[in-house]
C-alpha positions as CSV (number, residue, x, y, z in Angstrom):
1,X,16.9,129.1,153.6
2,X,15.2,128.3,150.3
3,X,14.5,124.6,149.6
4,X,15.7,124.2,146.0
5,X,17.9,126.1,143.6
6,X,19.9,125.7,140.4
7,X,23.4,127.2,139.9
8,X,25.6,126.9,136.9
9,X,29.2,127.6,135.8
10,X,29.7,130.2,133.1
11,X,30.3,127.5,130.6
12,X,26.9,126.0,131.1
13,X,24.6,128.9,130.4
14,X,23.3,126.9,127.4
15,X,21.2,124.8,129.8
16,X,21.5,126.0,133.4
17,X,19.1,129.0,133.2
18,X,16.6,127.1,131.2
19,X,16.6,124.3,133.7
20,X,15.9,126.7,136.6
21,X,13.0,128.1,134.6
22,X,11.5,124.7,133.8
23,X,11.8,123.6,137.5
24,X,10.5,127.0,138.7
25,X,13.3,127.5,141.2
26,X,15.8,130.2,141.9
27,X,18.7,130.3,139.5
28,X,22.2,131.8,139.9
29,X,25.4,131.9,137.8
30,X,28.5,130.9,139.7
31,X,31.0,133.7,139.1
32,X,34.7,132.7,138.4
33,X,37.6,135.1,138.7
34,X,41.1,134.2,137.5
35,X,44.1,135.7,139.3
36,X,47.2,136.7,137.3
37,X,49.0,133.5,138.3
38,X,46.1,131.3,137.0
39,X,44.4,130.5,140.3
40,X,40.6,130.6,140.4
41,X,38.1,132.2,142.8
42,X,34.5,130.9,142.7
43,X,31.6,132.9,144.1
44,X,28.3,131.1,144.4
45,X,24.8,132.3,144.9
46,X,22.8,131.7,148.1
47,X,22.7,128.0,149.0
48,X,19.5,126.1,149.0
49,X,18.8,123.0,151.1
50,X,19.1,121.1,147.8
51,X,21.3,122.8,145.3
52,X,21.6,121.6,141.7
53,X,24.9,122.5,140.1
54,X,25.1,122.5,136.3
55,X,28.4,121.9,134.6
56,X,29.1,119.8,131.4
57,X,32.6,118.4,131.7
58,X,34.0,118.9,128.2
59,X,37.4,120.6,128.5
60,X,37.2,119.5,132.1
61,X,40.3,120.4,134.0
62,X,39.6,123.9,135.1
63,X,35.9,123.1,135.6
64,X,36.7,120.4,138.1
65,X,38.6,122.9,140.2
66,X,35.7,125.3,139.9
67,X,33.2,122.6,141.0
68,X,35.3,121.8,144.1
69,X,35.4,125.5,145.1
70,X,31.7,125.9,144.4
71,X,30.8,122.8,146.4
72,X,32.9,124.0,149.4
73,X,31.1,127.4,149.4
74,X,27.7,125.9,149.1
75,X,28.2,123.3,151.9
76,X,29.6,126.0,154.2
77,X,26.5,128.1,153.4
78,X,24.2,125.3,154.5
79,X,23.5,123.2,151.4
80,X,22.5,119.7,152.7
81,X,22.3,118.0,149.3
82,X,24.4,118.8,146.2
83,X,23.3,117.4,142.8
84,X,25.8,117.6,139.9
85,X,24.0,117.8,136.5
86,X,26.7,117.1,133.9
87,X,25.2,116.2,130.6
88,X,28.6,115.2,129.3
89,X,31.1,113.5,131.7
90,X,34.8,113.8,130.8
91,X,37.5,111.3,131.8
92,X,35.4,108.2,131.3
93,X,37.4,106.6,128.5
94,X,40.4,105.6,130.7
95,X,38.7,102.9,132.8
96,X,41.7,100.6,133.0
97,X,45.5,101.1,132.8
98,X,46.2,100.1,129.2
99,X,49.9,100.4,129.7
100,X,52.1,100.2,132.9
101,X,52.2,103.3,134.9
102,X,49.0,104.8,133.5
103,X,46.5,106.4,135.8
104,X,42.9,105.2,135.7
105,X,41.3,108.6,135.3
106,X,37.7,107.3,135.5
107,X,38.4,105.9,139.0
108,X,40.2,109.1,140.2
109,X,37.6,111.5,138.9
110,X,34.7,109.3,140.0
111,X,36.0,109.2,143.5
112,X,36.6,113.0,143.5
113,X,33.1,113.8,142.5
114,X,31.5,111.2,144.7
115,X,33.3,112.7,147.7
116,X,32.0,116.2,146.7
117,X,28.4,115.6,145.5
118,X,25.4,113.5,146.7
119,X,24.1,112.8,143.2
120,X,25.4,112.9,139.7
121,X,23.1,113.0,136.6
122,X,24.5,112.6,133.1
123,X,23.6,111.4,129.6
124,X,25.0,108.4,127.7
125,X,28.2,108.2,129.7
126,X,31.0,106.7,127.7
127,X,31.3,103.4,129.7
128,X,33.1,100.5,128.2
129,X,34.2,97.8,130.7
130,X,32.4,99.6,133.6
131,X,28.9,98.0,134.0
132,X,27.0,101.0,135.2
133,X,27.4,104.6,136.5
134,X,27.1,103.5,140.1
135,X,30.5,101.8,139.8
136,X,32.0,105.1,138.8
137,X,30.5,107.1,141.7
138,X,30.5,104.7,144.7
139,X,28.2,105.5,147.6
140,X,26.1,108.2,146.0
141,X,23.1,108.4,143.6
142,X,24.1,108.2,140.0
143,X,21.8,108.4,137.0
144,X,22.9,107.7,133.4
145,X,20.1,109.0,131.3
146,X,19.5,108.2,127.6
147,X,19.2,110.9,125.0
148,X,17.2,108.5,122.8
149,X,13.7,110.0,123.8
150,X,14.9,113.5,122.8
151,X,16.4,112.2,119.5
152,X,13.2,110.4,118.8
153,X,11.0,113.5,119.5
154,X,13.2,115.6,117.3
155,X,13.1,113.2,114.4
156,X,9.3,112.9,114.7
157,X,9.0,116.6,113.9
158,X,10.2,115.8,110.3
159,X,9.5,113.2,107.7
160,X,11.9,110.3,108.0
161,X,11.8,108.0,105.0
162,X,10.7,104.5,106.0
163,X,13.6,103.1,104.0
164,X,16.1,104.9,106.2
165,X,18.8,102.7,107.8
166,X,20.0,103.8,111.3
167,X,23.8,103.1,111.6
168,X,26.1,102.9,114.6
169,X,29.9,103.1,114.5
170,X,30.7,99.8,116.4
171,X,29.3,96.9,118.3
172,X,29.3,99.0,121.5
173,X,26.6,101.2,119.9
174,X,24.3,98.4,119.0
175,X,21.9,98.6,122.0
176,X,21.1,102.3,121.6
177,X,21.1,102.3,117.8
178,X,18.7,99.4,118.0
179,X,16.6,101.4,120.5
180,X,16.3,104.5,118.3
181,X,15.6,102.4,115.2
182,X,13.0,100.4,117.1
183,X,11.3,103.6,118.3
184,X,11.0,104.8,114.6
185,X,10.3,101.4,113.0
186,X,13.5,101.5,110.9
187,X,16.2,99.0,110.0
188,X,19.6,99.3,111.6
189,X,23.2,98.2,111.2
190,X,26.5,98.6,113.1
191,X,30.0,98.8,111.7
192,X,33.1,96.8,112.5
193,X,35.7,99.3,113.8
194,X,39.4,98.8,114.3
195,X,41.0,101.8,116.0
196,X,44.6,102.4,114.9
197,X,45.1,105.6,116.9
198,X,43.2,108.5,118.4
199,X,42.4,109.8,115.0
200,X,42.6,106.8,112.7
201,X,40.1,104.0,112.4
202,X,39.3,101.3,109.9
203,X,35.6,100.7,109.2
204,X,33.8,97.8,107.4
205,X,30.2,96.7,107.1
206,X,29.3,93.0,106.8
207,X,25.9,94.0,105.3
208,X,27.1,96.8,102.9
209,X,24.5,95.9,100.3
210,X,21.8,97.0,102.7
211,X,22.6,100.7,102.1
212,X,22.3,100.8,98.3
213,X,19.9,103.5,97.3
214,X,18.7,104.1,100.8
215,X,19.1,107.1,103.2
216,X,21.3,106.6,106.2
217,X,21.0,108.1,109.7
218,X,24.3,107.7,111.5
219,X,24.1,108.0,115.3
220,X,27.1,108.2,117.7
221,X,27.4,109.0,121.3
222,X,30.7,111.1,121.0
223,X,32.5,112.7,118.1
224,X,35.8,114.4,119.0
225,X,38.4,113.9,116.3
226,X,35.9,113.0,113.7
227,X,37.9,110.0,112.4
228,X,35.2,107.4,113.0
229,X,32.4,109.6,111.5
230,X,34.4,110.4,108.4
231,X,35.5,106.7,107.9
232,X,31.9,105.5,108.3
233,X,30.5,108.1,105.9
234,X,33.1,107.2,103.3
235,X,32.2,103.5,103.6
236,X,28.5,104.2,103.5
237,X,28.9,106.4,100.4
238,X,31.0,103.7,98.7
239,X,28.1,101.2,99.5
240,X,25.7,103.4,97.6
241,X,23.8,105.2,100.4
242,X,21.5,107.8,98.8
243,X,22.2,110.3,101.6
244,X,23.9,110.4,105.0
245,X,22.9,112.5,108.0
246,X,24.5,112.3,111.4
247,X,23.1,112.8,114.9
248,X,25.6,113.1,117.8
249,X,24.8,113.0,121.5
250,X,28.1,114.7,122.6
251,X,29.6,116.9,119.9
252,X,33.2,117.7,121.0
253,X,34.8,118.3,117.6
254,X,36.0,121.7,116.3
255,X,33.6,123.3,113.8
256,X,36.3,123.3,111.2
257,X,35.7,119.5,110.8
258,X,32.3,120.3,109.2
259,X,34.0,120.9,105.9
260,X,35.7,117.5,106.0
261,X,32.4,115.8,107.0
262,X,30.8,117.4,103.9
263,X,33.5,116.1,101.7
264,X,32.9,112.6,103.1
265,X,29.3,112.9,101.9
266,X,27.5,113.9,105.2
267,X,24.6,116.1,104.4
268,X,23.9,117.4,107.9
269,X,25.2,117.0,111.5
270,X,22.9,117.6,114.5
271,X,23.8,117.2,118.1
272,X,22.2,117.5,121.5
273,X,22.9,120.4,123.8
274,X,24.9,118.3,126.2
275,X,27.8,120.7,125.3
276,X,27.5,124.0,123.5
277,X,28.2,123.5,119.8
278,X,27.2,125.0,116.5
279,X,25.4,121.8,115.6
280,X,23.1,121.8,118.6
281,X,19.6,121.0,117.5
282,X,18.2,118.6,120.1
283,X,17.5,119.9,123.6
284,X,17.9,117.7,126.7
285,X,16.3,120.2,129.1
286,X,12.9,118.5,129.5
287,X,14.5,115.1,130.2
288,X,16.8,116.7,132.8
289,X,13.8,118.4,134.4
290,X,11.9,115.1,134.7
291,X,14.9,113.4,136.3
292,X,15.2,116.3,138.8
293,X,11.6,116.3,139.9
294,X,12.5,114.2,142.9
295,X,15.1,116.7,143.9
296,X,12.9,119.8,143.8
297,X,10.8,120.0,147.0
298,X,7.1,120.5,146.3
299,X,7.3,119.9,142.5
300,X,4.8,117.2,141.4
301,X,6.2,114.2,139.6
302,X,4.7,113.6,136.2
303,X,6.5,110.4,135.4
304,X,9.6,108.3,136.1
305,X,12.9,109.7,134.9
306,X,13.7,108.5,131.4
């Protein structure tokens, strides 16, 4: 049996094959077949002692079933260690029961994956009241990587005006907005956000005068409905920002929203390749490869995972 391999679901061809190439290990696409009644059949490639399975969990429901089937087949074929690489983790937002009778999806999915895999690697998991990823995946290795080094490297390939203000959508974003601003030597600010519904938010800035005549770089971890991004852009434009650009870690919104973003004054939107999206401009592959060095037998480590 080979020592290490990478396999990926069909929805993760945007990073799975490249990861196998960087790690210099065997790669294989997991084949899915759908029966007329909607059931799935998963066919994996030959198992390795350590098998890395790639699947970003946007639109997660069917993918979770496919992962369970793939893991069963790989274990039965002799895989001793299964590593799930999921740059975007779904079902993290519901970390408590907000109303009586609600399921805590983070706990249910975390337990499911912890019982299936030996390690989970993701980027900027959407954790609110949960202190760290180890709480989500009890008893296994769990690594919540930051996309900040990839964003910094991307921005250093262009000229960023020293007067640029890095902006986050809410207080929860302060730590990583401050991190990216610090890496680039820029000022930063975060908005006050009051969420009215899934698609309606109210945005205000206590330091709105900071933006007058200055370019703004808006950074958010997840954009799905686009309500927060649009509201922030409108508030920034009203405060006199000379230009607004956005960088998103996990771009989940439909491409049709780009028109609305443009109307709100956003000049460009770029995202990482955590999920496949027309705005993908920032690759996470090298950061993933570094984090996986310890999993690939015989591969020299060039540094600690970011």
